[in-house]
Phi, psi and omega in degrees: 000136178282126177251342178206139177215151176230141182228125177051047183284133177229145175225123182235152175230117183048042177090340182276124180279122171283306174205158178211172176058039183265121177241136184213143178226131178241122178257165176303139178068008176297141170240098189254126170262126179258117183237167180160166184293165177298135181086001182289336179108026181297315179294322177298316175300317178300315180300320177295320179295324183267359175089010179278341175226152178262142176289155173294323171207170183091179185215155177236131180236139176235159177293158182300133177061032178296128175268129189217139172234145182228124174256111173279166181299329181248030183301128174219156172222146181266134179200145172262009178275171169278169180305312186287325176297320178294322177290320174303321183305327177304329186253033182303316182297316180296321181293328173298311178300321179300317180294323178297316179298320179293321179296318181295323180298320180291327182289331186302326182291336186261337187262149180222173175065217185293327179295322178293319179300315179296320177301316179297317180296319178294321178300314178301314182294316182291322180294320174297319175299317179299319180290317182296326180277007178083027181295330184270358183235356188299327180290317179292328174301312182302311182298319181296315183290318177299319177293323178298330180262019174066033167256089184281177190300332183293343184259347191297336180264007180286144174291141184293330181293342180275353183283149175289170179304313182295320181293321183292324175296321177298318178293324176301318178294317181299319177298320176302317180294326177290329182289336177052055179291165179288332174229125180245120182248116191237123176254110182051061185288345184266001189305321187249023183244146174273175187302317176304311183291323178296316179300316178297319179296319178305310183296321180296309185291333179297332182253011184288137186278344180264190176264156183230142163235122185232132167253124179205147170272355179275099186290328177295320178297314179298319180297325182281334189253316191281146170241349177227137177239124180254124183260109184276120173240168184304331187233016176194166173233101187270134185259129176230135181273118181140171180276188189300313184299319180296318179300319180298318176297310184296321179297313181299317175298317180294316181296322179298317179294315179297321180294319178299313177295320179296314178299318179298315180293322178299321177294320178296321175297313182299318184294318178294312180300319179300315182297316181303310184300319183281339189238358183297322187268356180265124186302326183288336185238004186298327182290321177296320178299319175296322177297318178296321182295319177295322178300317178295323181291327182278341184293131178277107188287133177278137176287149175294128180306135178278101176283170180301154178298167186306130181252155175293156181236062186288138172218143177232121182229137177275136178284323180234162177265136178275171171290174182288331171266117181263316181205141178230121178245126186238121169048046184279143167239129185249148177168198179204156185046040179076354177274119184271128181267321181205141175191156349274142176251120174233142185204133172247115179256127178248163184303135179076005171295150169230098189250126176263139178254124179235167180155164181299153175304140178081007184271350173108027176298307177298322180299321181298312180300317180295329178290326182289330179267001174093005181283325177231128181290147173298140172291321176219161170085180185220161170225141181227131176269150177280190185284138177062024178276125175242119192259134169243144187232130174253118182261118185299336179284348180060032184287344185279001179265139179265114188301327184278347177291153163280165176302317179297311181301323182309316179277316187295321182297330182275331180231068188295339182270356179279133182303148182298326184294325179289320176300312179298319180296321179293320178296319177301319180297335178255025173072026170250107183223165179058226185286354176304322185289348179267355179291148177279152181300324180301333184268352181285147174284173178300320178293323179293319181293323177297317180295326180293314178301320181291325178294320175298319181295324178292330178290335185285337179055046176279157179260359177220110185257126175249115189237130179251104180055060186292339186264359175300136176079347180278144171282172185300318182300314183291327178296318181293321175296319179296319176302313182297318180297320182283330173297324182276355187295132182267036178222205186245144179238140168222120187214152171258132177206146172258000181273101186290331175295317177298314180301314183300323184281326191257320191285142168256342177218159177230125176257114178270124177255132177220181178301327182277357180129223186223150175223132181259128176248133187264074179176187180277194188290323178296320176297317180300314176302313180299308179297321178297320179295318178298312179298321178296320179293320176298319179296324176294319180293323177297319178294322179299321182292328185265012178299128180303151184298326182290336175280327181298324184301331183276355179269135179304146183303316183295321176294320180296320179294321179294325179289324176294322176300314180300312181302310180301320179298318180292318182292327174294321183296313179300312179304316179297321180294321181299314175303316179299316182295318180298324177292318180298321179295322178295319177300318182295320178297322177295319179291322177298322178295320180294320180296314180301318177295322179295326183291324182282344188259002182228149174245004180287118185297318184293317179296323177297320181291321179295318179297319179298319177299317178297321180296317179298320179299319181295321178297322176297310178305318177298316178298318180294317179297319179296323177296314180295319180299316178297317179300312182295320180293320175300316181295325179291323181292000000 
């Protein structure tokens, strides 16, 4: 069933068209991601759909009595209530019914006869309606959602007016989820959430009973939630079935097909025009030329496909090659003013590693990076760099920029012997061209300052990049260009990021930091989640096995038997995996032996390079398998 539709929507400002010819249809339970380049008008379109702005032309229609909630990027609400009181206010109607039920229960003891029968019938009807509308669960729903958004019980009695802007926006979203409207329209809902809260919101929205329209720069979030992607362009709203990653594939295929058809038609047009020009004045061929001219006039001309707006051309190249050991951290404790945030942290970084650092907010991820580059000393432990390691650091606070410099001077002052044309070319690759290079740093947006910092970093040609939230402030297009540049980087990476899509594309390992120390996972973000869940389950099974006998006696026999079966099943699964790893390690050793023999039998330089590359890949695979083998054996013990 259609709950909202828009037809031929246009929005203009002072005669300049932002977008036109926009058609949209939203059905029940749709999960829609609205995407488009920065400045395309996504937020404006959302405001038109929810009725906060009027279109220049066109119309928006909704089904009768549609319930709709809209979260703007800067959504705030004023209230003199506490957090919990405001959430309870959502259920004011239910609470009124609850009071009525309590009154009816008290009356039952005093009334008899037909009056009592009618009271019981009314009570049963009202009680069932109360149950269906969630009357028996609304308080637990409130607590679950507040905890999901990191409002723990200690905050429930806080006045809303005391909350920060980010907390207020989070609470606004929490209240909308409790209201459960038929259509939920969210503009950048993850802006003020940490990874845990975003993951909680993903799971919640995946089971949401209403329809969703979401604008977000969090591509991992869109992948998890959206099933339809709408791409906003100046003259259309193109619909793709699938999440963000699927949309990217489908759009690339569509653009390739459109480009091919356009080029084919252009060749046909050129051929017809050439025939007309050569034959229109010749008596013997003029009729054929006139026929070709009519064919040209009737032809429906294809528009040239609109490729993406100009993209950055970021590249990072190392001037020197580092040794195989890049960094060794041993039993480090990080913190400041004597306060320890996390320990012990141990890490071995090898050449060509790309390691993402994750962990809860406030655990010391940024502090750890600053300790590595010497800005903040370790409270305990040591870190040692390997041979020929040259370190470049990206600071998320952008403190390394001089506000009074122009964009051009920012780079030229640091690299004064580099020719101006080379500096300008580098800035151009990071989307600073023409008069942009004369702007002062103080006038730049957050995204522009991020690109300027990355341009400086690329000029340093270091072989070990330490990056603190490098995707902050970047739009999706720039994030994807940066990802590709770092994937192609011929050095080593260690970075902190909350962008799970970015981690998945770039990282080969994930280091999780917690209060108890660090754990290294040999894979991308999805692998980290999977392995962490497996290890937590193994730990839970281990705890069940060590349950004291007096506690076991209180467990029903059937339940105990079922848990034993589950434990044995998990143990068999782990044992089989260990055997599989051991077989894979034997195969790797055989392949390494074959490659080594082949290397000794050839003098061909290209073949030697290929063989060495294959050997390096086997070494990495062997390291990952050994790490998993050790983890599984420790869990079994």
